[in-house]
DOVO-959132 format. One record per residue (C-alpha): residue number from 1; residue in three letters; x, y, z. Coordinates in pm, 1 decimal. Layout:
REM residues N
NUM,ALA,X,Y,Z
...
***
This chain:
REM residues 439
1,MET,5869.6,-1276.7,1084.8
2,ALA,5928.8,-1648.9,1135.2
3,VAL,5870.8,-1611.9,1508.7
4,ALA,5547.9,-1423.1,1449.3
5,GLU,5426.2,-1685.0,1202.2
6,ALA,5509.0,-1963.8,1447.8
7,ALA,5321.2,-1782.1,1722.4
8,ALA,5020.8,-1741.0,1491.7
9,GLN,5024.0,-2111.1,1405.6
10,THR,5043.3,-2199.2,1774.4
11,GLU,4744.4,-1975.2,1849.7
12,ARG,4543.3,-2134.0,1567.2
13,ALA,4628.9,-2478.3,1699.7
14,LYS,4509.4,-2375.6,2044.8
15,GLY,4187.1,-2244.9,1893.9
16,LYS,4133.6,-2573.1,1709.6
17,ALA,4191.8,-2767.7,2029.5
18,ARG,3937.5,-2555.0,2209.8
19,ILE,3682.6,-2613.3,1933.7
20,SER,3755.5,-2984.6,1944.6
21,GLY,3704.2,-2991.2,2319.7
22,VAL,3373.8,-2807.4,2294.9
23,ALA,3251.9,-3033.6,2013.2
24,ALA,3349.6,-3339.6,2214.5
25,ARG,3165.0,-3219.6,2524.4
26,LEU,2848.4,-3129.9,2336.1
27,THR,2860.8,-3458.0,2144.8
28,ALA,2907.5,-3649.1,2469.9
29,ALA,2607.3,-3469.4,2620.7
30,SER,2394.3,-3557.8,2318.4
31,ALA,2509.5,-3919.5,2322.5
32,LEU,2444.2,-3944.4,2695.9
33,GLY,2091.0,-3820.7,2641.1
34,ALA,2027.4,-4081.9,2375.5
35,ALA,2186.3,-4353.5,2588.7
36,THR,1959.0,-4283.8,2885.7
37,GLY,1662.6,-4350.2,2657.6
38,PHE,1778.0,-4708.1,2612.1
39,ILE,1766.6,-4753.2,2989.0
40,THR,1439.9,-4575.0,3061.5
41,GLY,1270.0,-4720.7,2751.6
42,PRO,1247.7,-5077.2,2884.5
43,LEU,1152.5,-4953.4,3232.4
44,LEU,865.9,-4746.4,3093.4
45,ALA,754.0,-5030.4,2868.5
46,ARG,740.3,-5280.3,3154.2
47,ALA,575.1,-5042.3,3400.6
48,LEU,319.2,-4886.2,3165.7
49,GLY,253.3,-5152.8,2902.5
50,ALA,189.2,-5067.8,2538.3
51,SER,-122.5,-4857.3,2600.4
52,GLY,37.6,-4661.5,2884.3
53,ARG,348.4,-4605.3,2673.5
54,GLY,121.3,-4467.4,2403.0
55,ASP,-45.9,-4231.4,2650.4
56,LEU,294.8,-4104.2,2759.8
57,ALA,395.7,-4045.5,2397.4
58,ALA,69.6,-3852.1,2353.1
59,VAL,202.0,-3610.5,2616.9
60,GLN,571.8,-3602.3,2525.9
61,VAL,546.6,-3563.4,2148.1
62,PRO,328.6,-3247.2,2145.4
63,LEU,532.8,-3090.0,2425.9
64,ALA,850.5,-3149.4,2224.0
65,LEU,697.3,-3013.7,1903.1
66,VAL,523.3,-2700.5,2033.4
67,PRO,830.7,-2498.0,2144.6
68,ALA,1028.7,-2583.7,1830.7
69,VAL,738.3,-2481.0,1607.8
70,LEU,633.1,-2169.1,1797.0
71,SER,982.8,-2027.8,1848.8
72,LEU,975.3,-1925.4,1478.9
73,GLY,1353.0,-1966.6,1471.4
74,ILE,1393.2,-1643.0,1672.9
75,PRO,1648.8,-1780.9,1924.4
76,ALA,1887.4,-1853.1,1633.8
77,PHE,1933.6,-1479.1,1579.0
78,ALA,2127.5,-1461.3,1906.7
79,TYR,2402.3,-1669.0,1740.5
80,ARG,2442.4,-1398.6,1478.4
81,THR,2409.6,-1075.6,1673.6
82,LEU,2576.9,-1140.3,2011.5
83,PRO,2921.4,-1231.2,1868.4
84,ARG,2907.4,-905.8,1669.1
85,GLY,2908.3,-695.2,1982.8
86,ARG,2539.7,-639.4,2054.1
87,SER,2472.7,-638.7,2427.9
88,ALA,2301.1,-936.6,2587.5
89,LYS,2067.1,-690.6,2760.0
90,GLU,1931.1,-575.9,2423.1
91,VAL,1931.5,-915.2,2252.3
92,ILE,1748.6,-1101.0,2528.8
93,GLY,1508.7,-812.7,2583.4
94,SER,1426.3,-769.8,2213.8
95,LEU,1401.3,-1138.7,2125.1
96,GLY,1255.2,-1246.4,2456.7
97,LEU,945.3,-1027.4,2435.9
98,PRO,799.0,-1181.4,2115.0
99,LEU,881.2,-1528.2,2247.2
100,LEU,711.4,-1445.5,2576.8
101,VAL,399.4,-1320.2,2395.9
102,ILE,384.7,-1638.1,2184.3
103,GLY,429.1,-1850.8,2495.1
104,LEU,156.0,-1671.4,2686.9
105,LEU,-88.0,-1708.1,2396.8
106,THR,-9.7,-2080.3,2385.5
107,ALA,-61.9,-2110.7,2759.5
108,ALA,-397.9,-1936.9,2723.9
109,ALA,-501.2,-2192.9,2462.0
110,ALA,-368.2,-2491.0,2660.1
111,VAL,-708.3,-2628.0,2762.4
112,PRO,-871.0,-2653.9,2416.5
113,ILE,-548.7,-2784.3,2259.6
114,ALA,-514.1,-3051.1,2527.4
115,HIS,-878.8,-3145.9,2496.7
116,ALA,-845.7,-3193.2,2118.9
117,LEU,-537.7,-3413.5,2149.6
118,ALA,-626.1,-3617.9,2458.9
119,GLY,-926.8,-3797.5,2309.6
120,GLY,-1095.7,-3832.6,2646.8
121,ARG,-785.6,-3960.0,2830.1
122,GLY,-783.5,-3764.4,3157.2
123,VAL,-416.1,-3807.3,3246.3
124,VAL,-303.9,-3708.9,2896.8
125,ARG,-526.7,-3399.7,2905.5
126,THR,-403.3,-3290.7,3249.4
127,TYR,-33.5,-3309.7,3167.5
128,LEU,-74.8,-3155.4,2825.3
129,ILE,-237.0,-2857.1,2997.2
130,VAL,48.7,-2835.4,3249.1
131,GLY,315.3,-2866.7,2980.5
132,LEU,152.9,-2617.3,2742.0
133,ALA,108.5,-2369.6,3028.2
134,ALA,485.9,-2384.7,3076.9
135,THR,554.4,-2285.3,2713.4
136,PRO,667.0,-1927.2,2800.5
137,ILE,943.7,-2064.2,3023.8
138,VAL,1050.9,-2326.9,2769.5
139,LEU,1078.6,-2065.2,2491.7
140,ILE,1291.3,-1840.2,2713.1
141,VAL,1514.4,-2139.0,2792.1
142,MET,1567.9,-2184.6,2416.9
143,LEU,1672.2,-1818.1,2387.0
144,LEU,1905.7,-1845.5,2685.6
145,ASN,2065.5,-2157.8,2538.3
146,SER,2133.4,-1981.7,2207.4
147,SER,2265.3,-1672.9,2385.7
148,LEU,2497.2,-1872.2,2610.1
149,SER,2630.7,-2058.6,2305.1
150,ALA,2693.1,-1730.4,2124.1
151,LEU,2877.7,-1601.7,2431.6
152,GLU,3074.3,-1930.4,2450.1
153,ARG,2969.6,-2008.0,2806.3
154,TRP,2995.3,-2378.0,2739.6
155,ASN,2949.7,-2509.7,3094.4
156,ASN,2606.0,-2349.6,3107.1
157,VAL,2522.0,-2474.2,2756.5
158,VAL,2609.8,-2831.8,2847.6
159,ALA,2403.8,-2803.5,3166.1
160,ILE,2097.9,-2677.3,2975.3
161,SER,2140.2,-2965.4,2730.2
162,VAL,2181.0,-3230.0,2998.8
163,ILE,1913.9,-3135.9,3255.1
164,PRO,1604.0,-3214.9,3039.4
165,PHE,1702.2,-3580.5,3010.8
166,VAL,1897.3,-3635.0,3334.4
167,VAL,1606.4,-3526.1,3556.2
168,PRO,1352.1,-3763.8,3392.1
169,PHE,1613.4,-4038.8,3379.4
170,VAL,1680.9,-4026.4,3754.3
171,ALA,1311.5,-3988.1,3834.1
172,ILE,1203.6,-4278.3,3612.5
173,VAL,1466.0,-4514.8,3753.9
174,VAL,1376.9,-4424.5,4113.4
175,LEU,1002.1,-4442.2,4049.0
176,TYR,1033.6,-4777.9,3872.9
177,PHE,1212.8,-4947.1,4161.5
178,ALA,976.8,-4779.3,4410.3
179,GLY,680.4,-4921.8,4220.3
180,ARG,538.9,-4575.3,4148.1
181,LEU,615.5,-4532.9,3778.1
182,THR,293.8,-4435.0,3601.8
183,VAL,198.1,-4223.9,3301.1
184,ALA,134.9,-3932.2,3537.1
185,THR,466.4,-3952.6,3723.4
186,ALA,666.2,-4006.8,3403.5
187,ALA,496.1,-3709.0,3235.9
188,ALA,557.6,-3493.5,3544.1
189,ALA,927.3,-3587.7,3538.9
190,THR,954.3,-3491.8,3170.9
191,ILE,795.0,-3151.4,3230.5
192,ALA,1010.9,-3092.9,3539.3
193,GLY,1325.7,-3156.9,3336.0
194,SER,1221.8,-2897.4,3077.3
195,LEU,1152.2,-2635.7,3344.7
196,LEU,1467.2,-2700.7,3549.9
197,ALA,1677.2,-2633.3,3237.5
198,PHE,1602.5,-2267.5,3316.4
199,ILE,1846.4,-2274.8,3610.7
200,PRO,2177.2,-2267.6,3411.5
201,GLY,2047.7,-1962.0,3228.0
202,LEU,1977.3,-1766.4,3547.1
203,PRO,2331.6,-1623.5,3583.9
204,LEU,2299.2,-1461.6,3240.7
205,LEU,1958.4,-1316.4,3325.1
206,ILE,2086.2,-1184.7,3658.0
207,SER,2393.5,-1029.4,3494.0
208,ILE,2189.3,-821.4,3249.9
209,ARG,1962.2,-698.6,3532.6
210,ARG,1704.5,-515.0,3324.0
211,PRO,1647.5,-631.5,2962.1
212,VAL,1607.1,-358.9,2698.0
213,PHE,1358.7,-392.4,2411.4
214,ARG,1462.7,-259.4,2067.9
215,ARG,1186.4,-280.1,1810.8
216,ARG,1425.1,-285.7,1515.7
217,LEU,1629.1,-566.7,1669.2
218,ALA,1311.4,-764.2,1738.7
219,ARG,1204.3,-720.6,1375.0
220,GLN,1543.8,-838.3,1254.7
221,GLY,1526.6,-1140.2,1484.8
222,VAL,1184.8,-1245.8,1357.3
223,SER,1287.6,-1195.7,992.5
224,PHE,1611.8,-1389.8,1035.6
225,GLY,1442.9,-1662.3,1238.3
226,LEU,1169.5,-1726.3,983.6
227,LYS,1427.3,-1797.2,712.4
228,SER,1594.6,-2074.1,913.2
229,TRP,1267.7,-2185.4,1076.5
230,LEU,1105.4,-2308.7,755.0
231,GLY,1378.7,-2561.7,679.9
232,GLY,1399.8,-2667.3,1043.1
233,LEU,1023.5,-2706.4,1060.1
234,ALA,1024.9,-2949.6,768.9
235,SER,1302.6,-3150.3,935.7
236,LEU,1115.5,-3155.7,1265.9
237,ALA,794.2,-3259.0,1093.2
238,ASN,972.1,-3547.7,922.6
239,ALA,1104.3,-3668.5,1257.5
240,ARG,789.6,-3622.7,1468.8
241,LEU,485.8,-3592.0,1244.0
242,ASP,417.5,-3965.1,1235.6
243,GLN,384.9,-3996.1,1614.1
244,PHE,192.9,-3668.9,1639.7
245,VAL,-67.3,-3783.6,1385.9
246,MET,-86.6,-4124.6,1551.9
247,ILE,-200.3,-3966.7,1882.2
248,THR,-556.0,-3938.1,1750.6
249,ALA,-541.3,-4172.5,1449.3
250,VAL,-451.6,-4502.3,1618.3
251,SER,-505.9,-4669.8,1953.1
252,PRO,-277.4,-4588.5,2249.3
253,ARG,-142.8,-4944.6,2230.2
254,GLU,-39.4,-4901.9,1864.5
255,LEU,130.9,-4570.9,1943.0
256,GLY,307.1,-4731.9,2238.4
257,LEU,442.4,-5011.5,2018.8
258,TYR,560.1,-4759.4,1761.0
259,ALA,729.3,-4543.3,2027.1
260,VAL,931.0,-4842.7,2148.3
261,ALA,1026.1,-4936.1,1790.8
262,THR,1143.5,-4576.8,1735.8
263,THR,1360.0,-4593.2,2048.4
264,LEU,1524.1,-4910.8,1922.3
265,ALA,1590.4,-4761.3,1577.5
266,GLY,1769.6,-4462.5,1729.9
267,ALA,2063.5,-4674.1,1847.4
268,SER,2280.0,-4607.7,1542.2
269,GLY,2262.8,-4234.8,1621.0
270,LEU,2494.3,-4300.3,1916.9
271,ALA,2761.1,-4424.0,1676.8
272,THR,2721.8,-4157.8,1407.4
273,GLY,2599.3,-3852.1,1599.5
274,GLY,2948.4,-3727.6,1685.7
275,LEU,3040.6,-3681.5,1321.7
276,SER,2850.1,-3363.4,1238.8
277,PRO,3017.6,-3094.5,1456.8
278,PRO,3378.7,-3156.7,1345.3
279,LEU,3269.0,-3231.3,988.9
280,MET,3096.3,-2894.4,961.4
281,ALA,3405.4,-2715.1,1090.0
282,ARG,3641.9,-2881.7,844.0
283,ILE,3421.4,-2856.0,534.8
284,ALA,3348.2,-2490.9,615.1
285,ALA,3727.0,-2443.5,615.7
286,GLY,3740.1,-2573.0,257.9
287,GLU,3801.2,-2947.0,296.6
288,ARG,3498.1,-3052.3,92.1
289,GLN,3675.4,-3371.8,-22.0
290,LEU,3583.0,-3514.3,319.0
291,MET,3216.7,-3521.9,223.8
292,PRO,3210.1,-3848.9,23.8
293,ARG,3422.2,-4030.7,281.2
294,ALA,3212.3,-3910.9,575.1
295,VAL,2889.5,-4019.2,404.5
296,ARG,3005.5,-4366.9,307.2
297,MET,3153.9,-4431.6,651.8
298,THR,2831.7,-4314.6,816.1
299,LEU,2636.8,-4558.6,601.4
300,VAL,2874.1,-4843.7,691.4
301,VAL,2853.0,-4776.2,1065.3
302,ALA,2474.3,-4728.2,1061.9
303,ALA,2418.3,-5039.3,850.0
304,GLY,2647.5,-5249.0,1069.5
305,VAL,2484.7,-5139.8,1395.4
306,ASN,2132.6,-5180.8,1260.7
307,LEU,2196.2,-5521.7,1104.8
308,ALA,2323.2,-5644.6,1441.6
309,LEU,2017.4,-5497.9,1612.9
310,ALA,1784.0,-5646.4,1353.1
311,ALA,1923.1,-5993.1,1424.8
312,ILE,1831.5,-5968.4,1794.7
313,THR,1521.9,-5746.2,1770.0
314,PRO,1263.7,-6025.0,1826.5
315,VAL,1442.0,-6138.7,2142.8
316,LEU,1530.1,-5784.8,2253.3
317,LEU,1172.6,-5657.9,2238.2
318,SER,1020.3,-5950.9,2422.1
319,VAL,1293.7,-5997.4,2685.5
320,VAL,1399.0,-5637.0,2754.7
321,PHE,1075.3,-5449.1,2688.9
322,GLY,830.4,-5727.2,2771.4
323,PRO,628.3,-5996.1,2585.4
324,GLU,357.6,-5745.2,2490.9
325,PHE,605.5,-5566.7,2265.4
326,LYS,662.7,-5863.8,2035.0
327,SER,403.0,-5697.4,1814.9
328,ALA,649.3,-5413.7,1751.2
329,VAL,903.9,-5639.1,1577.2
330,SER,792.1,-5561.3,1221.8
331,MET,782.6,-5186.7,1294.6
332,GLY,1125.8,-5206.1,1454.4
333,LEU,1284.9,-5388.3,1160.6
334,ILE,1147.4,-5137.5,909.8
335,LEU,1260.7,-4841.5,1121.1
336,LEU,1607.6,-4995.7,1158.7
337,ALA,1628.8,-5005.4,779.5
338,ALA,1504.3,-4644.7,762.9
339,ALA,1771.1,-4533.3,1009.3
340,VAL,2047.3,-4602.7,754.6
341,PRO,1941.0,-4344.4,491.8
342,PHE,1839.6,-4113.3,777.4
343,ALA,2197.0,-4119.4,912.2
344,GLY,2338.5,-4056.2,564.7
345,ALA,2094.5,-3770.9,501.0
346,SER,2178.4,-3610.2,836.9
347,VAL,2550.2,-3605.1,765.6
348,LEU,2492.8,-3481.2,410.9
349,SER,2270.9,-3202.0,538.6
350,THR,2542.6,-3084.9,777.5
351,ALA,2810.8,-3110.3,510.4
352,LEU,2611.3,-2921.4,248.8
353,GLN,2527.6,-2642.1,491.8
354,ALA,2895.1,-2609.7,579.1
355,ASP,2976.8,-2602.5,206.6
356,GLY,2739.8,-2308.5,156.9
357,ALA,2444.8,-2496.5,4.9
358,PRO,2171.4,-2505.3,273.6
359,LEU,1899.0,-2485.3,7.8
360,ILE,1973.9,-2841.6,-104.4
361,SER,1903.7,-2973.4,244.4
362,SER,1587.6,-2764.5,273.8
363,MET,1461.8,-2898.3,-59.8
364,ALA,1536.5,-3253.1,54.6
365,GLU,1343.1,-3199.0,378.3
366,ALA,1051.0,-3054.5,181.9
367,LEU,1053.0,-3359.6,-45.4
368,ALA,1061.8,-3591.9,255.5
369,LEU,776.4,-3400.0,416.8
370,ILE,559.0,-3443.9,106.7
371,VAL,631.6,-3816.8,112.1
372,THR,550.0,-3827.3,485.1
373,VAL,216.5,-3646.7,456.3
374,VAL,97.0,-3840.2,151.0
375,GLY,222.7,-4168.7,292.5
376,LEU,56.1,-4124.8,630.2
377,VAL,-275.9,-4041.4,465.0
378,ALA,-252.4,-4353.0,249.2
379,LEU,-101.1,-4608.5,488.5
380,LEU,-168.3,-4512.8,850.2
381,GLY,-534.0,-4616.3,842.2
382,PRO,-497.7,-4965.9,691.3
383,LEU,-152.6,-5055.5,829.7
384,GLY,-119.1,-4857.0,1154.2
385,GLY,232.8,-4846.9,1296.1
386,VAL,374.2,-5063.8,1017.1
387,GLY,240.2,-4813.2,766.0
388,ALA,402.9,-4524.7,957.1
389,ALA,734.2,-4713.5,958.6
390,LEU,715.5,-4773.2,583.1
391,VAL,646.3,-4402.7,530.9
392,SER,957.0,-4316.0,736.0
393,LEU,1166.7,-4550.1,521.4
394,ALA,1036.1,-4389.3,201.7
395,ALA,1077.1,-4030.7,332.6
396,TYR,1431.9,-4078.0,463.1
397,GLY,1527.2,-4263.1,146.7
398,ALA,1393.7,-3981.5,-72.9
399,SER,1581.8,-3719.0,128.1
400,PHE,1908.4,-3913.1,113.3
401,ILE,1887.3,-3991.9,-258.5
402,PHE,1814.4,-3628.7,-345.9
403,GLN,2099.1,-3496.4,-132.0
404,VAL,2358.4,-3749.7,-243.8
405,VAL,2284.7,-3685.2,-612.7
406,MET,2308.9,-3309.0,-563.5
407,ALA,2623.5,-3342.7,-349.6
408,SER,2784.4,-3561.2,-616.0
409,ARG,2726.1,-3289.9,-875.1
410,ARG,2841.5,-3011.7,-644.9
411,VAL,3163.2,-3179.5,-532.7
412,GLY,3235.5,-3336.3,-871.3
413,ALA,3273.2,-3685.9,-728.8
414,PRO,3096.8,-3996.1,-865.7
415,LEU,2814.8,-4148.3,-662.7
416,ALA,3029.3,-4454.6,-593.1
417,GLU,3259.4,-4242.1,-376.8
418,PHE,2965.3,-4159.4,-150.4
419,LEU,2832.9,-4514.5,-131.1
420,SER,3122.6,-4763.1,-158.8
421,PRO,3362.4,-4780.6,139.0
422,THR,3732.9,-4863.2,99.9
423,ARG,3970.6,-5048.2,329.3
424,ALA,4144.0,-4724.9,418.7
425,ASP,3816.6,-4586.0,549.0
426,LEU,3809.4,-4831.2,838.5
427,GLY,4143.0,-4713.5,979.9
428,TRP,4052.3,-4349.6,914.9
429,CYS,3719.8,-4382.4,1094.1
430,TRP,3869.4,-4561.1,1393.6
431,THR,4142.6,-4301.1,1438.0
432,ARG,3898.8,-4010.5,1423.4
433,LEU,3649.4,-4170.4,1661.6
434,ARG,3925.7,-4229.2,1914.6
435,SER,4056.9,-3877.3,1905.8
436,LEU,3721.5,-3698.1,1850.8
437,ALA,3928.9,-3435.6,1672.0
438,PRO,3835.4,-3241.9,1355.1
439,TRP,3956.6,-3384.0,1023.3
***
C-alpha cells in the first residue's frame, strides 16, 4: 500500500512538472510577443510618423477584432469535447463548417466594411480588404489552436502563438534597415503572420484526412461558445474599443500618438503576465488563500514598473520614438496609471474563474464596458486621445474595484489583504518568479 501511494505521489509530481513546463513555455511565448512590440514600436514610429502609425493601427485593430468577435466562442468547445474522447475528425468538421461560413460571409462583405472604416485612405482600404478576405483562414487557425491545445500538442500550440508576431517582427526590422518600411509593407507583414500561423495546424488537418460534420455537435459548439463569448466580447471591447472608435472619430495623427502610448503602457504586462496560468491551476485545486497575495503582489509589481516608466516617459517618447511623439506624453502617463488596476483586474478575473465564480468577472467586464462606451461618447470629441486614456483609467478602475470587493466577500478576507503588501511577499514573489512553478 505504501509503495503504491508513493508511486501515485511520484506520478502526480511528474504531472505537476509537466503542467509547469507547459505554462512556462506558453508564458514565455506570450512575453516574447509583447517584448517584440517594444522593439518594433519605435521603428514603426520613426519610419511612419504619427499619422502613418495611425493608419497602420486603422488596419491592425479591426483585423484583430473581427476574428475574435465573429468566432462566437465556437473554438472553445474543442477544449471541452476533444479530451472527452470525441474524434478530431468530427470536432473539426462540425465546428469548422460554421466558422468557415462566417468567414466567407465576412470576406464577401470586405469591400463595404473597408470602405466605411478607411475614410478615404487608399492604403488602409486596400489592406483591410485583404485582411478581411483572409477571415476564413484566420477562424480555422483559431479552431486548430484550440484543438491542438485540447490534444496537448504543445509544440504546435507554441508555434501557432509565436508565428503571428515573429513574422511581422522580422519583416519590420529588415524593412526598417532597408529603408522600405511603410504602412503598406507593415500591414502586409501583419497579415502574412496571421496566415502563416496556419502551417503548424496542417499536420492535424492532414491526420484527420476527411472531416465529418455532425449537426448535433455543431449545435452544441455554437451554444457552448455563445456562453463564453459574451464575457470575452466585453473584455475584448474594453481592451480595443477605444482604438476602434478612434479610427473614424479622430485624425490619423491622434490615433498614432495613442497607439504608441498604449504600447508603452503595456510594459508592466511582461512582469505580471506569467502569474495567471499557475495561479489558475493552484486556486482550482483549492488554494484560494493565494488570491489576496497574488493580487497585492501584482499591484506592487505593476505600480513599481509603471512609476519607473512614468519618470522617463517624456525622454523615452522623444528619444526612442521620435520628437513628434512628445505629444503622447500625457496619454502615456494616464495609461500607465490605468495599467495598474488593469493588471489587478486581470489576475482577479483568472482567480475568480478558477474558484468557480466566472460571473463576477463577466459582470465586472460589463460594468467596464458601460463606462467605456459612455466615457468615449462624452470625452473623445473634446479631449481626443487624452479623453480615451481617461476613459481607460475609469473603466479598468471600475472593473478592479468591483472584483476586489466581491472577491473579499467570497474569500472572507478583508480588503487590506488584497491591497497592502507585506515584507514576506517580496521573498515569496521572487522565489516564484525564478522557478516559474505553481504555488
